[in-house]
SEDRENRO-255112 format. One record per residue (C-alpha): residue in one letter; x, z, y. Coordinates in steps of 0.02 Angstrom, whole numbers, plus 50000, padded with zeros to 5 digits. Example, Ala and Ser with C-alpha at 12.3 -4.5 7.8 and 13.67 -1.06 7.14 Angstrom:
2
+-----+-------+-------+-------+
| res |    xx |    zz |    yy |
+-----+-------+-------+-------+
|   A | 50615 | 50390 | 49775 |
|   S | 50684 | 50357 | 49947 |
+-----+-------+-------+-------+
***
This chain:
179
+-----+-------+-------+-------+
| res |    xx |    zz |    yy |
+-----+-------+-------+-------+
|   M | 50410 | 48738 | 50114 |
|   R | 50481 | 48562 | 50103 |
|   S | 50507 | 48425 | 50230 |
|   P | 50363 | 48301 | 50222 |
|   A | 50476 | 48156 | 50275 |
|   P | 50655 | 48113 | 50326 |
|   A | 50676 | 48202 | 50492 |
|   L | 50785 | 48290 | 50620 |
|   V | 50762 | 48478 | 50637 |
|   V | 50726 | 48505 | 50823 |
|   A | 50675 | 48689 | 50823 |
|   V | 50672 | 48840 | 50710 |
|   P | 50565 | 48967 | 50805 |
|   V | 50583 | 49101 | 50670 |
|   A | 50723 | 49200 | 50589 |
|   V | 50747 | 49282 | 50421 |
|   G | 50643 | 49440 | 50413 |
|   D | 50517 | 49387 | 50545 |
|   L | 50333 | 49419 | 50509 |
|   V | 50220 | 49270 | 50546 |
|   D | 50032 | 49253 | 50550 |
|   V | 49931 | 49117 | 50464 |
|   G | 49956 | 48956 | 50562 |
|   A | 50110 | 49014 | 50658 |
|   P | 50239 | 48876 | 50689 |
|   V | 50391 | 48902 | 50579 |
|   L | 50485 | 48738 | 50599 |
|   V | 50481 | 48583 | 50710 |
|   L | 50540 | 48415 | 50641 |
|   E | 50557 | 48246 | 50726 |
|   S | 50538 | 48082 | 50636 |
|   M | 50520 | 47912 | 50718 |
|   K | 50503 | 47997 | 50890 |
|   M | 50355 | 48100 | 50828 |
|   E | 50363 | 48289 | 50814 |
|   T | 50289 | 48376 | 50662 |
|   V | 50261 | 48562 | 50671 |
|   L | 50260 | 48653 | 50504 |
|   H | 50141 | 48802 | 50509 |
|   A | 50139 | 48956 | 50398 |
|   P | 49999 | 48927 | 50271 |
|   F | 49976 | 49115 | 50250 |
|   A | 50033 | 49278 | 50329 |
|   A | 50214 | 49295 | 50279 |
|   R | 50388 | 49363 | 50302 |
|   V | 50522 | 49231 | 50326 |
|   R | 50628 | 49251 | 50171 |
|   E | 50754 | 49112 | 50200 |
|   V | 50786 | 48976 | 50330 |
|   L | 50873 | 48834 | 50239 |
|   V | 50905 | 48718 | 50388 |
|   S | 50971 | 48730 | 50565 |
|   T | 50928 | 48645 | 50728 |
|   G | 51007 | 48473 | 50738 |
|   G | 51016 | 48452 | 50550 |
|   Q | 50945 | 48302 | 50456 |
|   V | 50829 | 48326 | 50307 |
|   E | 50760 | 48206 | 50178 |
|   T | 50585 | 48200 | 50106 |
|   G | 50557 | 48349 | 49992 |
|   T | 50707 | 48448 | 50055 |
|   P | 50671 | 48636 | 50051 |
|   V | 50674 | 48695 | 50232 |
|   I | 50605 | 48872 | 50235 |
|   R | 50548 | 49002 | 50110 |
|   L | 50403 | 49117 | 50153 |
|   E | 50351 | 49274 | 50061 |
|   P | 50167 | 49327 | 50072 |
|   V | 50143 | 49496 | 50154 |
|   A | 50012 | 49631 | 50130 |
|   E | 49882 | 49671 | 50261 |
|   D | 49965 | 49832 | 50318 |
|   E | 50133 | 49752 | 50360 |
|   G | 50070 | 49674 | 50521 |
|   G | 50118 | 49508 | 50594 |
|   G | 50196 | 49424 | 50742 |
|   S | 50056 | 49399 | 50867 |
|   G | 49901 | 49464 | 50780 |
|   S | 49833 | 49542 | 50625 |
|   V | 49896 | 49481 | 50458 |
|   E | 49773 | 49436 | 50322 |
|   K | 49792 | 49491 | 50141 |
|   A | 49927 | 49399 | 50047 |
|   A | 49863 | 49251 | 49951 |
|   P | 49875 | 49267 | 49763 |
|   L | 49960 | 49098 | 49747 |
|   H | 50018 | 48958 | 49860 |
|   L | 50123 | 48821 | 49785 |
|   L | 50211 | 48741 | 49931 |
|   D | 50284 | 48592 | 49845 |
|   L | 50252 | 48435 | 49947 |
|   P | 50278 | 48266 | 49863 |
|   A | 50458 | 48239 | 49814 |
|   P | 50554 | 48076 | 49841 |
|   P | 50503 | 47941 | 49716 |
|   E | 50678 | 47937 | 49639 |
|   T | 50663 | 48120 | 49591 |
|   T | 50632 | 48147 | 49406 |
|   A | 50484 | 48243 | 49337 |
|   A | 50604 | 48374 | 49269 |
|   T | 50680 | 48401 | 49442 |
|   R | 50508 | 48415 | 49523 |
|   S | 50455 | 48540 | 49389 |
|   R | 50612 | 48643 | 49415 |
|   R | 50584 | 48643 | 49605 |
|   S | 50403 | 48696 | 49581 |
|   L | 50455 | 48835 | 49463 |
|   D | 50588 | 48893 | 49587 |
|   D | 50458 | 48895 | 49727 |
|   L | 50338 | 48996 | 49619 |
|   R | 50473 | 49120 | 49570 |
|   S | 50523 | 49145 | 49752 |
|   L | 50342 | 49175 | 49803 |
|   L | 50291 | 49279 | 49653 |
|   P | 50444 | 49360 | 49575 |
|   D | 50338 | 49475 | 49465 |
|   A | 50221 | 49339 | 49399 |
|   L | 50201 | 49337 | 49210 |
|   A | 50109 | 49171 | 49192 |
|   V | 50053 | 49015 | 49284 |
|   E | 49879 | 48942 | 49263 |
|   M | 49908 | 48758 | 49220 |
|   E | 49731 | 48685 | 49214 |
|   G | 49692 | 48736 | 49393 |
|   A | 49864 | 48676 | 49448 |
|   A | 49830 | 48503 | 49375 |
|   V | 49662 | 48491 | 49463 |
|   A | 49741 | 48554 | 49625 |
|   Q | 49873 | 48416 | 49616 |
|   V | 49740 | 48281 | 49597 |
|   C | 49639 | 48355 | 49741 |
|   H | 49798 | 48360 | 49847 |
|   D | 49837 | 48178 | 49805 |
|   F | 49662 | 48125 | 49859 |
|   A | 49653 | 48245 | 50010 |
|   R | 49507 | 48344 | 49939 |
|   P | 49484 | 48531 | 49965 |
|   F | 49505 | 48640 | 49812 |
|   A | 49513 | 48822 | 49763 |
|   V | 49530 | 48915 | 49598 |
|   V | 49498 | 49099 | 49570 |
|   R | 49551 | 49148 | 49396 |
|   T | 49607 | 49312 | 49322 |
|   I | 49705 | 49329 | 49162 |
|   S | 49645 | 49482 | 49069 |
|   D | 49768 | 49501 | 48927 |
|   R | 49957 | 49515 | 48930 |
|   A | 49961 | 49505 | 48740 |
|   D | 50071 | 49659 | 48727 |
|   A | 50052 | 49848 | 48726 |
|   A | 49998 | 49845 | 48909 |
|   A | 49848 | 49732 | 48873 |
|   H | 49678 | 49788 | 48937 |
|   G | 49585 | 49870 | 48793 |
|   D | 49415 | 49870 | 48877 |
|   F | 49374 | 49694 | 48936 |
|   Q | 49209 | 49740 | 49020 |
|   R | 49296 | 49877 | 49121 |
|   F | 49432 | 49753 | 49169 |
|   V | 49301 | 49628 | 49231 |
|   R | 49207 | 49764 | 49328 |
|   D | 49355 | 49857 | 49402 |
|   V | 49486 | 49721 | 49425 |
|   A | 49427 | 49541 | 49410 |
|   A | 49261 | 49554 | 49503 |
|   P | 49324 | 49648 | 49657 |
|   Y | 49481 | 49540 | 49669 |
|   S | 49381 | 49378 | 49656 |
|   R | 49251 | 49442 | 49780 |
|   D | 49387 | 49482 | 49908 |
|   I | 49467 | 49310 | 49888 |
|   V | 49300 | 49220 | 49912 |
|   R | 49254 | 49328 | 50063 |
|   A | 49423 | 49294 | 50144 |
|   A | 49406 | 49107 | 50113 |
|   L | 49230 | 49104 | 50187 |
|   A | 49283 | 49207 | 50337 |
|   A | 49428 | 49087 | 50371 |
|   S | 49318 | 48932 | 50367 |
+-----+-------+-------+-------+
***
């Protein structure tokens, strides 16, 4: 997660290794005498706290890294939901930051969240960015069926039936239950 604005870190209510539920406060910032609480966007384990109380941060500064957790790992105060397949937590970077730097930060965020990922779906990411910029809700459920190597799925229909359909169904059900 990144700081949404220049701010003073006033509280870090979590530590590395803590399990947090969706919506749990993970950091409190103060900017212009207003407090901003950053909440966990998904059930997670705190992987890294990059700031400390009393420290100053600039817009776009990485402040905390969260790692999605599975349902059976449990959470802080309640039950933990299934780990989300993808959450790109890259808030707008400072205007002086180059596109290459923003891309590298985004890639680093993705790698920290999904260390075993083999690909990133770019079309949905582009639409998500536009929706984010215009404060519009957006969701993509997409499954890649072919690794283009010896481990590729030989039977596409079986892949759709046994992998893609149940996975997509569970994501949609979880999204509807959360709304």
